[in-house]
N, C-alpha and C positions, 0 to 999 in steps of 0.2 A: 482663383480661376475655375470656371464651371467645367464639370466633366462632360466631354462630348459624348460619352457613352450613356445610354439610358440606365443600365444597370450599375449601381455604386457598390462596390465590395464593402462588407462590414461584418461585425460579429455581434450585432444586437440581437435581442430575442426575435425579431421579425425576420432578420436575415437567417436565423437558425431554424425557424419554423419550416415544417414540410410544405412545399409548394401546393399540395392538393389542399391542405388546411387554409392557406392564404387565398387560394382560387375559390374555394368554398365560401370564405368570408366575403369575397368580392362579390359573388353572386347573390349572397344574402343582402348586401348593401344596395345592390341594384334593384332587388325586389322590394325592399322596405323604402326605397326612395320614392316609390309611387303611393305610399301610405303616410308618411311623416308630413306634417304641416311645414310651411316655409322657414319658420324660426328654427325648427329642429333640423331641417335640411342644412341650413347655413352653419348652425353650431357643430353638426356632425362633420362637415367639411373642414372647420377650424380645428376640430379635435384631430382629424387625420393629418392635417398639416403639423400640428403639434407633436403627433406621434412620429412623423417623419423627421422632425427636428431631433427628438430624442434618440432616433435610430441611426442618426448620422447622415441622413440624406436630405436634410431640411433645405439647405440652399438650392441644390439642383431640383428638388421637388417644387419648391416655391416658385422659382423662375419659370419652370415649364407650366406650372398651374397658371400662373398670371398670363403668359404668352398665349396659351391655348384657350382659357376660359374667358378672358377679358373681352375678346371680340364678339363671342357668342352672347355673353351677358349683356353687353351693351346694345347689341342688335335686338335681343329679346325684349329689353326694357323700351327701347324706342319704338319698336313695332306695336307691342301690346299696350304700351302706355300712352303713346302720342300719335301713332299713325291709324291703327285699326279703329274705325269708328265705333263708339259705344254710347248708350243713352246717358251716361253721367259725365260727359266731356265738359270740362271746365277750363276757362282761360288762365293761362299761367303768365306768360310774358308776351304781350302784343298779340301776334298771330299764332303763338304757340298754345296748344291745348293739351290737356292731359286728363286721364280717366283713372279714378281711384281703383275701380274693379279690375281695369287693365293692368295697373301697377301691381295689385295683389297677385293676378295671375302670372305676371312676369316674374314676380319674386318666387313663386312656386316652380315655375319651369327653369328659371336660372339656378334655383337651389338643387334641383335634380341634376341639372348638367354639372354643376359645382361637386356634388357629392360623388357622382359616378366618375367624373374625370380625376378628382383627388385620390379616390380609392384605387383606380386603375394605375395611376402614376406611382403610388405607393407600392403597389404590387410589382410593377416592372422595375422599379427602382431597387427593390430588395430581393428579387429573384433572378438567379442566373438562368439563361435560357437552357443551358445544358443540364442544369440541376432539374428544371421543370421537365425536360424530356425524360430524365432518368426516373423521376417520380411517377411519370405516366406509365413508363415501361414496367416499373415495379408494381404498379396497380393492375398490371395485366390488360392494359388497354391494347387495342389493335396498332400495329406499328404504323400504318398509314394515317390513322386518326391522331395518334400522338405526335408524329412528325408535322401533320398539317396544323396543329395547335401551336407547336413550339417553333416551327420554322420561320414565321415572321419576326420573332424576337431574335432568332439566331442570325437572320440575314440583315436585320435593320442596321446594327453597328457596322457591319461590312459595307453596306450600300452608303452609310454616312462617310466612312473614310474613303471610299472610292470617289463619291462626289467631291469631297475636299480635294483629293488628288487631281481629279480632272479639272476642277476650277483653278487650282494652283498652276497646272500645266497651261491652261488656256491663257492665263494672265501673264505667264512667262513669255507667251508667244505674241503678246500685244493686245489681247482682248480685255476691254474696259468693262468692269462689272458695276461701276458706279455712274452717277449722272442722273439724266432724266429717266422718268418711268419707262419711256419707250426703249431706251438703251438697256434698262435692266431686264425688260421682257425679252429683248433680243439676246442678251447674255444667258438668260434662262433657258431659252430655246437651244442654244448652243451647248448648254450644260446637260439638258434632258436628253437629247439625242444619243450621245455616247453612253450615257448612263443607262438608258433603257436597253440599247443594243447590247452592252456587256451584260446587263442583268439577264436578258433573255438567253444569251450564250452560256451564262454561268448556270441558269436553270436547266437547260438541256444537259450540260455536263454533269450536273448533280444527279439528273434522272438516270443517265447511263451508269454512273458509279453505283447508285442504290440498286439498280437492276442487276448489275453484275455481282453484287455482294448478296443477292437473294434477300433483299430487304423485306419483302413480304412473303417469304416462302413458309413461315410458321405463323400461327394465329397470334402469338405473343412472343416477346423477347425476353431473355434473362439478363438481369443487370448484375453486374459483379459488384458494384459499390453503391447500393441504392441510398437515397437521402434518409437520414435518421427520421424515425416515426415512433411515436409513443402511443400508449393506450389513451392518455388524456387527450391527445390531438385527434385520434379517431373518434372518441366520444364527442368531442367538440365538432367535428365535421358532421356527425349524425344530427347534432342539435341544430346546426347551422342549415343543414338540409331541410329539416322540419320547418325551420323559420322561413326559409325560401319558399317552399311549398305553400305554407300559410299565406304569406305575402301575395303570391300569385293567385290563390283562391279568393283572397279579399279583393284584389284589384279586379278580378273577372266578375265577381258577384255583386259588387257595389254599383 
Protein backbone atom coordinates (compact mmCIF):
# COMPACT_ATOMS: atom_id res chain seq x y z
CA UNK A 1 0.00 0.00 0.00
CA UNK A 2 1.33 3.44 -0.94
CA UNK A 3 2.17 5.90 1.79
CA UNK A 4 -0.30 8.80 1.77
CA UNK A 5 2.33 11.06 3.29
CA UNK A 6 4.94 12.55 0.99
CA UNK A 7 7.74 12.04 3.50
CA UNK A 8 8.73 8.39 3.92
CA UNK A 9 10.80 7.73 7.08
CA UNK A 10 13.99 5.76 6.66
CA UNK A 11 17.61 5.35 7.71
CA UNK A 12 19.35 5.57 4.34
CA UNK A 13 22.30 7.83 3.60
CA UNK A 14 20.01 10.35 1.93
CA UNK A 15 17.63 10.33 4.89
CA UNK A 16 20.53 11.04 7.26
CA UNK A 17 22.04 13.80 5.11
CA UNK A 18 21.57 17.37 6.27
CA UNK A 19 18.52 19.01 4.61
CA UNK A 20 20.69 21.94 3.52
CA UNK A 21 22.96 19.54 1.62
CA UNK A 22 19.99 17.96 -0.11
CA UNK A 23 18.40 21.31 -0.97
CA UNK A 24 21.71 22.58 -2.39
CA UNK A 25 21.99 19.42 -4.52
CA UNK A 26 18.43 19.99 -5.70
CA UNK A 27 19.25 23.54 -6.80
CA UNK A 28 22.37 22.28 -8.57
CA UNK A 29 20.32 19.71 -10.49
CA UNK A 30 17.78 22.36 -11.48
CA UNK A 31 20.59 24.59 -12.79
CA UNK A 32 22.35 21.80 -14.70
CA UNK A 33 19.06 20.64 -16.24
CA UNK A 34 19.28 23.65 -18.58
CA UNK A 35 22.74 22.57 -19.77
CA UNK A 36 22.55 18.80 -20.21
CA UNK A 37 21.43 17.22 -23.51
CA UNK A 38 18.17 15.23 -23.64
CA UNK A 39 19.79 11.80 -23.26
CA UNK A 40 21.70 12.88 -20.14
CA UNK A 41 18.54 14.40 -18.67
CA UNK A 42 16.56 11.17 -18.98
CA UNK A 43 19.51 9.11 -17.71
CA UNK A 44 19.84 11.41 -14.69
CA UNK A 45 16.11 11.03 -13.96
CA UNK A 46 16.45 7.24 -14.12
CA UNK A 47 19.46 7.41 -11.79
CA UNK A 48 17.48 9.47 -9.27
CA UNK A 49 14.63 6.95 -9.32
CA UNK A 50 17.19 4.18 -8.79
CA UNK A 51 18.69 6.06 -5.84
CA UNK A 52 15.18 6.40 -4.41
CA UNK A 53 14.70 2.63 -4.71
CA UNK A 54 17.92 1.96 -2.80
CA UNK A 55 16.85 4.54 -0.19
CA UNK A 56 13.60 2.73 0.56
CA UNK A 57 11.25 5.25 -1.07
CA UNK A 58 11.26 3.77 -4.56
CA UNK A 59 7.62 2.69 -4.78
CA UNK A 60 6.09 5.94 -3.56
CA UNK A 61 8.63 7.96 -5.53
CA UNK A 62 8.00 6.09 -8.80
CA UNK A 63 4.22 6.27 -8.42
CA UNK A 64 4.16 10.02 -7.80
CA UNK A 65 6.71 10.56 -10.57
CA UNK A 66 4.55 8.73 -13.13
CA UNK A 67 1.31 10.42 -12.05
CA UNK A 68 2.81 13.93 -12.15
CA UNK A 69 5.22 13.69 -15.08
CA UNK A 70 3.24 11.57 -17.55
CA UNK A 71 0.56 14.20 -18.41
CA UNK A 72 3.17 16.94 -18.89
CA UNK A 73 5.45 14.72 -20.96
CA UNK A 74 2.66 13.49 -23.23
CA UNK A 75 1.35 17.03 -23.72
CA UNK A 76 4.84 18.35 -24.56
CA UNK A 77 5.48 15.63 -27.15
CA UNK A 78 2.05 16.09 -28.77
CA UNK A 79 2.29 19.88 -28.90
CA UNK A 80 5.89 20.20 -30.12
CA UNK A 81 5.99 17.04 -32.20
CA UNK A 82 2.62 17.04 -33.94
CA UNK A 83 0.66 20.28 -33.37
CA UNK A 84 3.14 23.16 -33.54
CA UNK A 85 3.85 23.84 -37.26
CA UNK A 86 7.46 23.32 -38.30
CA UNK A 87 9.22 23.28 -41.69
CA UNK A 88 10.09 19.56 -41.48
CA UNK A 89 6.58 18.21 -40.86
CA UNK A 90 6.22 14.68 -42.26
CA UNK A 91 3.16 12.42 -42.61
CA UNK A 92 2.96 9.59 -40.12
CA UNK A 93 -0.45 7.89 -40.21
CA UNK A 94 -3.01 9.41 -42.56
CA UNK A 95 -3.82 12.89 -41.32
CA UNK A 96 -1.24 12.71 -38.52
CA UNK A 97 2.01 14.63 -39.10
CA UNK A 98 5.13 14.86 -36.99
CA UNK A 99 8.30 16.95 -36.87
CA UNK A 100 11.74 15.51 -36.08
CA UNK A 101 13.03 18.81 -34.72
CA UNK A 102 9.82 19.17 -32.71
CA UNK A 103 10.28 15.74 -31.17
CA UNK A 104 13.89 16.58 -30.35
CA UNK A 105 12.81 19.78 -28.62
CA UNK A 106 10.04 17.91 -26.81
CA UNK A 107 12.58 15.37 -25.60
CA UNK A 108 14.69 18.22 -24.22
CA UNK A 109 11.80 19.96 -22.46
CA UNK A 110 10.37 16.69 -21.19
CA UNK A 111 13.78 15.67 -19.89
CA UNK A 112 14.10 18.89 -17.93
CA UNK A 113 10.66 18.42 -16.40
CA UNK A 114 11.52 14.81 -15.60
CA UNK A 115 14.83 15.65 -13.90
CA UNK A 116 13.47 18.54 -11.84
CA UNK A 117 10.40 16.58 -10.79
CA UNK A 118 12.26 13.39 -9.86
CA UNK A 119 14.87 15.33 -7.87
CA UNK A 120 12.17 17.34 -6.06
CA UNK A 121 10.20 14.21 -5.21
CA UNK A 122 13.32 12.50 -3.87
CA UNK A 123 14.02 15.55 -1.70
CA UNK A 124 10.55 15.75 -0.15
CA UNK A 125 10.34 11.95 0.21
CA UNK A 126 13.52 11.76 2.29
CA UNK A 127 13.36 15.08 4.20
CA UNK A 128 11.06 15.56 7.17
CA UNK A 129 9.59 19.09 7.13
CA UNK A 130 10.40 19.60 10.82
CA UNK A 131 14.02 18.58 10.19
CA UNK A 132 14.24 21.06 7.32
CA UNK A 133 12.92 23.81 9.56
CA UNK A 134 15.48 22.98 12.27
CA UNK A 135 18.29 22.94 9.71
CA UNK A 136 17.31 26.40 8.44
CA UNK A 137 17.14 27.74 12.00
CA UNK A 138 20.52 26.18 12.81
CA UNK A 139 21.97 27.96 9.77
CA UNK A 140 20.77 31.26 11.32
CA UNK A 141 18.16 31.96 8.66
CA UNK A 142 15.51 34.55 9.57
CA UNK A 143 12.58 32.80 11.28
CA UNK A 144 10.02 34.21 8.85
CA UNK A 145 11.95 33.02 5.78
CA UNK A 146 12.66 29.56 7.18
CA UNK A 147 9.01 29.08 8.14
CA UNK A 148 7.92 30.32 4.71
CA UNK A 149 10.09 27.66 3.01
CA UNK A 150 9.19 24.78 5.31
CA UNK A 151 5.52 25.52 6.05
CA UNK A 152 4.13 24.14 2.74
CA UNK A 153 5.66 20.75 3.52
CA UNK A 154 4.50 20.99 7.12
CA UNK A 155 0.91 21.67 6.10
CA UNK A 156 0.64 19.38 3.07
CA UNK A 157 0.18 16.14 4.99
CA UNK A 158 -2.30 17.85 7.30
CA UNK A 159 -4.35 19.10 4.34
CA UNK A 160 -4.26 15.63 2.77
CA UNK A 161 -5.60 14.02 5.94
CA UNK A 162 -8.23 16.75 6.29
CA UNK A 163 -9.36 16.34 2.68
CA UNK A 164 -9.72 12.60 3.19
CA UNK A 165 -11.73 13.14 6.38
CA UNK A 166 -14.05 15.63 4.63
CA UNK A 167 -14.53 13.24 1.69
CA UNK A 168 -15.36 10.35 4.00
CA UNK A 169 -17.82 12.48 5.97
CA UNK A 170 -19.58 13.65 2.80
CA UNK A 171 -19.81 10.10 1.44
CA UNK A 172 -21.31 8.98 4.74
CA UNK A 173 -23.99 11.64 4.27
CA UNK A 174 -24.88 10.31 0.81
CA UNK A 175 -22.63 12.35 -1.53
CA UNK A 176 -21.53 10.31 -4.54
CA UNK A 177 -17.95 10.90 -5.67
CA UNK A 178 -18.03 8.50 -8.64
CA UNK A 179 -19.98 8.40 -11.88
CA UNK A 180 -19.95 10.92 -14.73
CA UNK A 181 -17.28 13.64 -15.04
CA UNK A 182 -19.93 16.27 -14.19
CA UNK A 183 -20.83 14.43 -10.99
CA UNK A 184 -17.15 14.20 -10.07
CA UNK A 185 -16.73 17.96 -10.61
CA UNK A 186 -19.70 18.61 -8.34
CA UNK A 187 -18.19 16.36 -5.69
CA UNK A 188 -14.87 18.18 -6.07
CA UNK A 189 -16.59 21.52 -5.49
CA UNK A 190 -18.24 20.17 -2.36
CA UNK A 191 -14.82 19.03 -1.16
CA UNK A 192 -12.91 22.22 -1.94
CA UNK A 193 -15.25 24.66 -0.19
CA UNK A 194 -14.93 23.20 3.35
CA UNK A 195 -11.25 22.41 2.76
CA UNK A 196 -10.37 25.98 1.79
CA UNK A 197 -12.52 27.42 4.57
CA UNK A 198 -10.81 25.30 7.21
CA UNK A 199 -7.41 26.05 5.70
CA UNK A 200 -7.98 29.82 5.95
CA UNK A 201 -9.20 29.48 9.53
CA UNK A 202 -6.20 27.34 10.39
CA UNK A 203 -3.80 29.86 8.80
CA UNK A 204 -5.29 32.68 10.89
CA UNK A 205 -5.02 30.60 14.05
CA UNK A 206 -1.40 29.74 13.33
CA UNK A 207 -0.63 33.40 12.71
CA UNK A 208 -2.07 34.39 16.11
CA UNK A 209 -0.14 31.60 17.86
CA UNK A 210 3.17 32.59 16.24
CA UNK A 211 2.60 36.26 17.08
CA UNK A 212 1.78 35.42 20.70
CA UNK A 213 5.01 33.41 20.99
CA UNK A 214 7.14 36.24 19.60
CA UNK A 215 8.13 34.20 16.58
CA UNK A 216 9.96 37.08 14.88
CA UNK A 217 11.13 38.91 17.98
CA UNK A 218 14.76 37.93 17.37
CA UNK A 219 16.70 37.89 14.06
CA UNK A 220 17.36 34.14 14.42
CA UNK A 221 16.34 31.23 16.62
CA UNK A 222 18.42 28.83 18.70
CA UNK A 223 17.91 25.14 17.95
CA UNK A 224 18.23 22.65 20.81
CA UNK A 225 18.76 19.58 18.59
CA UNK A 226 20.01 20.71 15.17
CA UNK A 227 20.32 18.10 12.39
CA UNK A 228 23.69 16.40 12.16
CA UNK A 229 26.18 18.16 9.93
CA UNK A 230 29.74 17.25 8.98
CA UNK A 231 32.70 18.98 7.39
CA UNK A 232 32.39 16.83 4.27
CA UNK A 233 28.77 17.92 3.82
CA UNK A 234 29.69 21.58 4.23
CA UNK A 235 32.44 21.22 1.62
CA UNK A 236 29.99 19.44 -0.67
CA UNK A 237 27.51 22.29 -0.29
CA UNK A 238 30.14 24.82 -1.33
CA UNK A 239 31.04 22.73 -4.37
CA UNK A 240 27.38 22.38 -5.32
CA UNK A 241 26.89 26.13 -4.88
CA UNK A 242 29.78 26.79 -7.29
CA UNK A 243 28.26 24.28 -9.72
CA UNK A 244 24.88 25.99 -9.48
CA UNK A 245 26.41 29.43 -10.07
CA UNK A 246 28.38 28.09 -13.03
CA UNK A 247 25.24 26.57 -14.54
CA UNK A 248 23.34 29.84 -14.19
CA UNK A 249 26.17 31.79 -15.83
CA UNK A 250 26.35 29.33 -18.72
CA UNK A 251 22.59 29.52 -19.29
CA UNK A 252 22.61 33.32 -19.21
CA UNK A 253 25.63 33.76 -21.52
CA UNK A 254 24.90 31.18 -24.20
